[in-house]
N, C-alpha and C positions, 0 to 999 in steps of 0.2 A: 442449478449454473454458477459460474463462479464469476464475479466481477473484483477485478485488479485494478487499484486506484493509487494514483501516487500523490502523496502529502497527506495531514491529516485533515485538513479544510475539505476538499473533496470528498473522502471520506464519509467525515462526518455529515456532509450534504446528502451522501447517496443514502446513509442510514436514515436521515432525516423523511428524506424521500418515500423510501420504503415503508415508515413505521406502521403505517393505518393500512396497508393493503396486504394481500395477497404473500407480496412477494417478500414480504419479512420473514414468515418462514421456511420459503422454497429457495431464496436465495443466498449466496454466500458472499461476503464482503471482505477483499485481503486488502487491508492498507498498509502498502510501504512509506514510511516516513519520508524519505528520501527519493531525488529523480535522478534516475539511473543512468539517463542522458547525458548527465556529466561528470567527466572524473573516471578513473579506473575502476573496474567493478571485480577485478582480479583478487581472488583468494578473501571475498568478505566475511568468511568465516572464521580467520584469523584475527589475531590483533593487529598483524604487521598490514595486512589487507585494508582494514578500518581506518591505520592509520594514515596507512596512501591516498588513500581515499581524502581525509581530511584536507 
């Protein structure tokens, strides 16, 4: 199973919660350091897209 979280703090909390469980070996956690619900997300793979988002 893959868990996608937005922000470093929630990602760290989830990793900490899983650290001494069997989930630590079977679950994948993807941390996106930005909240994608705010601002444009068009062309985030380009420099112009990132600048537009900022």
